[in-house]
VMD Tcl script that draws the C-alpha trace (Angstrom):
set ca {
  {47.50 2.56 28.50}
  {44.45 3.00 30.73}
  {42.48 4.33 27.74}
  {42.73 1.09 25.76}
  {40.03 -0.88 27.57}
  {37.26 1.76 27.38}
  {37.92 2.16 23.67}
  {37.23 -1.53 23.15}
  {33.80 -1.05 24.66}
  {32.51 1.33 21.97}
  {33.09 -1.00 19.03}
  {30.06 -1.64 16.80}
  {28.34 -4.81 18.05}
  {28.42 -7.87 15.85}
  {25.24 -9.06 14.18}
  {23.17 -10.91 16.74}
  {22.57 -13.80 14.36}
  {22.88 -14.82 10.78}
  {20.22 -16.62 8.82}
  {18.35 -16.56 5.54}
  {18.30 -13.20 3.79}
  {14.96 -11.45 4.09}
  {12.87 -8.54 2.88}
  {10.27 -7.04 5.20}
  {7.19 -4.93 4.56}
  {5.71 -2.75 7.28}
  {2.83 -0.33 7.61}
  {-0.73 -0.22 6.37}
  {-3.20 -1.74 3.92}
  {-1.51 -0.41 0.78}
  {1.44 -2.67 1.48}
  {-0.18 -5.48 3.50}
  {-1.96 -6.78 0.42}
  {-5.52 -5.57 1.01}
  {-7.71 -6.36 -2.06}
  {-5.30 -8.98 -3.38}
  {-8.35 -11.25 -3.58}
  {-9.57 -9.54 -6.75}
  {-8.46 -9.86 -10.37}
  {-10.15 -6.78 -11.75}
  {-13.82 -6.04 -11.07}
  {-17.18 -7.43 -12.16}
  {-20.73 -6.47 -11.29}
  {-21.78 -10.14 -11.36}
  {-22.56 -11.01 -7.75}
  {-22.51 -14.81 -7.83}
  {-20.07 -17.64 -8.44}
  {-16.56 -16.60 -9.38}
  {-17.80 -13.11 -10.26}
  {-16.69 -13.68 -13.87}
  {-13.34 -14.98 -12.72}
  {-12.43 -11.96 -10.62}
  {-12.86 -13.53 -7.16}
  {-9.85 -15.62 -6.15}
  {-11.67 -16.66 -2.97}
  {-14.19 -18.74 -4.94}
  {-13.71 -22.46 -4.28}
  {-16.27 -23.64 -6.79}
  {-18.99 -23.90 -4.17}
  {-18.26 -21.18 -1.58}
  {-16.05 -18.17 -0.80}
  {-12.95 -18.65 1.32}
  {-10.95 -15.40 1.62}
  {-8.35 -17.25 3.70}
  {-7.17 -18.76 0.41}
  {-5.76 -15.30 -0.32}
  {-5.23 -13.70 3.08}
  {-4.44 -16.79 5.13}
  {-4.99 -16.55 8.87}
  {-4.84 -12.75 8.71}
  {-8.31 -12.61 7.16}
  {-9.74 -13.42 10.59}
  {-7.93 -10.48 12.19}
  {-8.53 -8.09 9.30}
  {-4.84 -7.46 8.61}
  {-5.45 -8.99 5.15}
  {-1.90 -9.90 4.18}
  {-2.39 -11.35 0.73}
  {-0.39 -14.03 -1.03}
  {0.54 -11.49 -3.71}
  {1.37 -8.51 -1.48}
  {4.35 -6.64 -2.89}
  {6.88 -8.26 -0.56}
  {5.66 -11.64 -1.82}
  {5.50 -10.64 -5.49}
  {8.98 -9.14 -5.59}
  {11.43 -11.60 -7.09}
  {15.08 -12.44 -6.72}
  {15.71 -10.24 -3.69}
  {15.91 -12.55 -0.69}
  {15.33 -16.03 0.57}
  {12.46 -15.03 2.85}
  {9.66 -12.48 2.46}
  {8.18 -11.20 5.73}
  {4.97 -9.17 5.78}
  {4.34 -7.32 9.06}
  {1.97 -4.72 7.59}
  {-1.67 -4.69 8.68}
  {-4.70 -3.14 7.04}
  {-5.79 -0.08 8.99}
  {-2.50 0.45 10.79}
  {-1.33 3.93 11.77}
  {2.19 5.01 12.59}
  {1.51 4.30 16.29}
  {1.09 0.65 15.33}
  {4.61 0.69 13.89}
  {6.44 2.21 16.88}
  {7.94 0.00 19.57}
  {5.70 -0.43 22.60}
  {8.48 0.99 24.76}
  {8.34 4.19 22.74}
  {4.61 4.78 22.46}
  {3.69 1.98 20.06}
  {0.28 0.36 20.21}
  {-0.82 -3.18 19.55}
  {-3.33 -3.59 16.72}
  {-5.77 -6.34 15.79}
  {-4.29 -8.68 18.33}
  {-0.67 -8.16 17.25}
  {2.26 -6.46 18.91}
  {3.53 -3.18 17.39}
  {5.28 -3.88 14.12}
  {8.68 -2.62 15.27}
  {8.57 -5.14 18.12}
  {7.70 -7.87 15.63}
  {10.66 -6.72 13.54}
  {12.92 -7.02 16.59}
  {11.93 -10.64 16.99}
  {12.84 -11.35 13.36}
  {16.02 -9.31 13.10}
  {18.07 -11.94 14.88}
  {16.58 -14.85 12.94}
  {17.14 -13.43 9.47}
  {19.68 -11.33 7.63}
  {17.33 -8.50 6.71}
  {18.40 -6.61 3.61}
  {15.41 -4.46 2.60}
  {12.54 -2.94 4.57}
  {9.69 -1.26 2.70}
  {7.35 1.03 4.63}
  {3.94 2.46 3.77}
  {2.47 4.66 6.49}
  {0.63 7.94 6.95}
  {-2.63 7.38 5.10}
  {-4.56 6.22 8.15}
  {-3.03 8.97 10.29}
  {-4.53 11.37 7.74}
  {-7.93 9.71 7.98}
  {-7.83 8.73 4.32}
  {-10.76 6.31 4.72}
  {-12.86 9.14 6.19}
  {-11.97 11.36 3.24}
  {-13.12 8.68 0.79}
  {-16.30 8.03 2.78}
  {-17.17 11.73 2.88}
  {-16.63 12.16 -0.85}
  {-18.79 9.12 -1.63}
  {-21.59 10.38 0.62}
  {-21.39 13.82 -0.95}
  {-21.93 12.23 -4.37}
  {-24.62 9.75 -3.41}
  {-26.52 11.47 -0.62}
  {-25.83 15.15 -0.24}
  {-25.12 16.18 -3.83}
  {-22.31 18.44 -2.76}
  {-18.56 18.59 -3.25}
  {-16.09 17.23 -0.73}
  {-12.77 18.63 -1.91}
  {-12.96 21.96 -0.10}
  {-13.71 20.76 3.41}
  {-11.64 17.59 3.03}
  {-8.62 19.55 1.87}
  {-8.89 21.57 5.06}
  {-9.18 18.36 7.09}
  {-6.09 16.88 5.45}
  {-4.12 20.09 5.95}
  {-4.97 20.02 9.64}
  {-3.60 16.48 10.06}
  {-0.74 16.22 7.62}
  {2.06 17.60 9.80}
  {1.28 15.07 12.53}
  {0.98 12.28 9.97}
  {4.39 13.08 8.52}
  {5.89 13.26 11.99}
  {4.52 9.77 12.55}
  {6.08 8.53 9.32}
  {9.43 10.06 10.33}
  {9.27 8.45 13.77}
  {8.43 5.12 12.12}
  {11.73 5.28 10.25}
  {13.53 6.13 13.47}
  {11.89 3.19 15.24}
  {12.91 0.76 12.52}
  {16.49 1.99 12.67}
  {16.55 1.70 16.45}
  {15.39 -1.90 16.25}
  {17.97 -2.79 13.62}
  {20.76 -1.09 15.52}
  {19.85 -2.91 18.72}
  {19.97 -6.18 16.77}
  {23.54 -5.41 15.72}
  {22.98 -4.23 12.14}
  {25.29 -1.56 10.81}
  {23.27 1.17 9.10}
  {24.75 0.39 5.69}
  {23.97 -3.33 5.91}
  {20.28 -2.92 5.07}
  {18.05 -0.40 3.31}
  {14.74 1.28 4.10}
  {12.42 2.37 1.31}
  {9.52 4.67 2.19}
  {6.75 4.54 -0.39}
  {3.78 6.73 -1.18}
  {0.27 5.90 -2.40}
  {-1.22 5.39 -5.88}
  {-4.48 7.03 -6.86}
  {-7.25 4.41 -7.12}
  {-9.56 6.69 -9.14}
  {-8.89 8.58 -12.39}
  {-9.17 12.25 -13.14}
  {-12.57 13.18 -14.58}
  {-11.44 13.36 -18.21}
  {-10.32 9.71 -18.00}
  {-13.49 8.30 -16.40}
  {-15.51 6.07 -18.73}
  {-18.82 6.83 -17.02}
  {-20.76 10.13 -17.17}
  {-20.93 12.28 -14.06}
  {-24.73 12.37 -14.11}
  {-26.91 9.33 -13.56}
  {-26.04 6.34 -11.43}
  {-23.58 4.39 -13.58}
  {-20.62 5.47 -11.44}
  {-22.42 4.00 -8.42}
  {-24.44 1.05 -9.65}
  {-22.00 -0.27 -12.27}
  {-18.58 1.30 -11.97}
  {-18.11 1.54 -8.22}
  {-16.54 5.01 -8.43}
  {-19.12 7.46 -7.02}
  {-17.24 10.77 -7.15}
  {-18.05 14.13 -8.69}
  {-15.66 15.28 -11.42}
  {-14.23 18.10 -9.34}
  {-13.65 15.79 -6.38}
  {-12.00 13.15 -8.60}
  {-9.69 15.76 -10.10}
  {-8.79 17.01 -6.63}
  {-8.04 13.51 -5.37}
  {-6.00 12.47 -8.40}
  {-4.11 15.69 -9.11}
  {-3.93 17.46 -5.77}
  {-4.41 15.19 -2.75}
  {-2.33 12.21 -3.89}
  {0.55 14.43 -5.10}
  {0.44 16.43 -1.86}
  {0.82 13.28 0.22}
  {3.56 11.94 -2.08}
  {5.54 15.15 -1.93}
  {5.34 15.32 1.84}
  {6.43 11.70 2.20}
  {9.33 12.43 -0.16}
  {10.33 15.18 2.24}
  {10.28 12.72 5.14}
  {12.45 10.27 3.19}
  {14.95 13.03 2.38}
  {15.09 14.22 5.98}
  {15.66 10.69 7.26}
  {18.13 9.65 4.58}
  {16.11 6.73 3.19}
  {15.08 5.97 -0.36}
  {11.68 7.07 -1.64}
  {9.39 5.15 -4.00}
  {6.77 7.42 -5.56}
  {3.64 5.46 -6.50}
  {1.32 8.32 -7.40}
  {1.20 7.29 -11.09}
  {1.46 3.52 -10.74}
  {-2.23 2.99 -11.57}
  {-2.40 5.61 -14.32}
  {-4.97 4.36 -16.86}
  {-5.74 1.31 -14.68}
  {-7.80 3.06 -11.99}
  {-11.38 2.19 -11.09}
  {-13.60 3.40 -13.97}
  {-10.64 4.41 -16.17}
  {-11.46 4.60 -19.88}
  {-8.61 2.27 -20.80}
  {-10.09 -0.56 -18.69}
  {-13.32 -2.53 -18.51}
  {-15.27 -4.74 -16.15}
  {-15.03 -8.48 -16.54}
  {-18.16 -10.15 -17.91}
  {-19.22 -13.73 -18.65}
  {-17.78 -13.32 -22.15}
  {-14.75 -11.13 -21.32}
  {-12.69 -12.64 -18.49}
  {-10.38 -10.51 -16.36}
  {-7.00 -9.67 -17.79}
  {-3.95 -7.78 -16.58}
  {-4.02 -5.73 -19.79}
  {-7.72 -4.80 -19.85}
  {-8.98 -4.99 -16.26}
  {-8.80 -2.36 -13.54}
  {-5.88 -2.63 -11.15}
  {-7.77 -1.26 -8.13}
  {-10.77 -2.62 -6.27}
  {-14.02 -0.77 -6.88}
  {-16.33 0.38 -4.10}
  {-18.25 -2.55 -2.63}
  {-21.57 -0.89 -1.89}
  {-25.28 -1.60 -2.12}
  {-26.19 -4.26 -4.69}
  {-22.56 -4.70 -5.75}
  {-21.34 -5.95 -2.34}
  {-19.13 -8.97 -2.94}
  {-16.26 -8.92 -0.47}
  {-15.55 -6.49 2.36}
  {-15.82 -2.73 2.25}
  {-12.26 -2.32 3.55}
  {-10.95 -3.83 0.29}
  {-12.40 -0.93 -1.69}
  {-10.00 1.44 -3.51}
  {-6.91 -0.65 -2.81}
  {-4.46 -2.14 -5.31}
  {-5.85 -5.51 -6.43}
  {-4.14 -8.71 -7.59}
  {-2.80 -7.18 -10.80}
  {-1.56 -4.05 -9.04}
  {0.13 -6.05 -6.31}
  {2.10 -7.95 -8.93}
  {3.04 -4.54 -10.33}
  {4.05 -3.31 -6.88}
  {6.22 -6.37 -6.46}
  {7.91 -5.44 -9.70}
  {8.49 -1.92 -8.31}
  {10.21 -3.40 -5.27}
  {12.32 -5.72 -7.41}
  {13.45 -2.78 -9.53}
  {14.22 -0.41 -6.66}
  {16.17 -3.13 -4.90}
  {18.60 -2.94 -7.82}
  {18.94 0.83 -7.27}
  {21.21 1.29 -4.31}
  {20.56 5.02 -4.13}
  {18.24 7.70 -5.44}
  {14.51 8.30 -5.40}
  {12.29 6.70 -8.01}
  {8.79 6.83 -9.46}
  {7.18 3.53 -10.43}
  {4.87 3.51 -13.45}
  {3.09 1.09 -15.73}
  {3.15 0.76 -19.50}
  {-0.26 0.99 -21.18}
  {-1.46 -2.31 -22.58}
  {1.09 -4.39 -20.70}
  {0.95 -6.47 -17.54}
  {3.27 -6.14 -14.55}
  {6.29 -6.87 -16.71}
  {5.78 -3.44 -18.26}
  {6.30 -1.67 -14.94}
  {9.39 0.55 -14.86}
  {11.19 3.10 -12.71}
  {11.77 6.72 -13.64}
  {14.20 8.90 -11.74}
  {12.46 11.30 -9.36}
  {14.09 14.69 -8.74}
}
mol new
graphics top color blue
foreach p $ca { graphics top sphere $p radius 0.5 }
foreach p [lrange $ca 0 end-1] q [lrange $ca 1 end] { graphics top cylinder $p $q radius 0.2 }
display resetview
């Protein structure tokens, strides 16, 4: 009989609180909503930029119309970020992701996490919300900043514009030197999220975690509408990459990162959302798309779904918005989340249908 009381003490704790159902997004700029300001691209530098700039008030630019108070901090959580664009999943949509965040900005402070842009580590923010809401789905995008993805892009752009050399060889070596640590950070991020949810009284099967990868913002060389020589990729298109570097980024680097993140998801027992092909045919400078002009307004079916490089005479917003999913892509990402929410198991690739808007986005089973 003496054993009965200790056994009562190991029962699974009850949920700390009940409240509105919620979905949560965590991680970096590819999920925070960076570049949600832009509906396609235009090389017109004034006014509404041919209807592409959602920050235009009619007399001035107010990015807070899109990013709210997070524009001031640089987290850039847009009003159409995927957690906001997803439909029919939950009563509340909570965006904790922040542009520029690394995995260390996801971990709890008590376990090595670091504050970022004036905010507590994201896992600690999650802990504060876990008792207020009934969290059902957590989507996570992390690893790109641990890899130094922005530095890779910057180097490739400089090699095209300044040095006239290729970047893929030395940048592949740089990525290879960092990728194990980046994946370890992604794995620990999942562990940190689970620890927070467990401490808040959630049973592991009462919510789901989806780890997602990254889409390619630029096309392979055969699908670029601008010639490699000359300055049209820089001055007009905003995609200054050599053909070999573009092919490497689209068909080697992005798949490498996706495959490694899929391995993390498998090891941690969470679902994986593969986004490598989400922007296929909709990338910056893709042949199937065009810039908006005074006579051809932006459209989800004809405009690019990624922000071009803001550089030189084409500067319109902020450089950190460059090469991120824009307004149209974020609606598509929201559709991806809506669809995977209906899939209680399995790993999935999210893709678009040529000539259609976000309603043409679909999932394909991933091995």
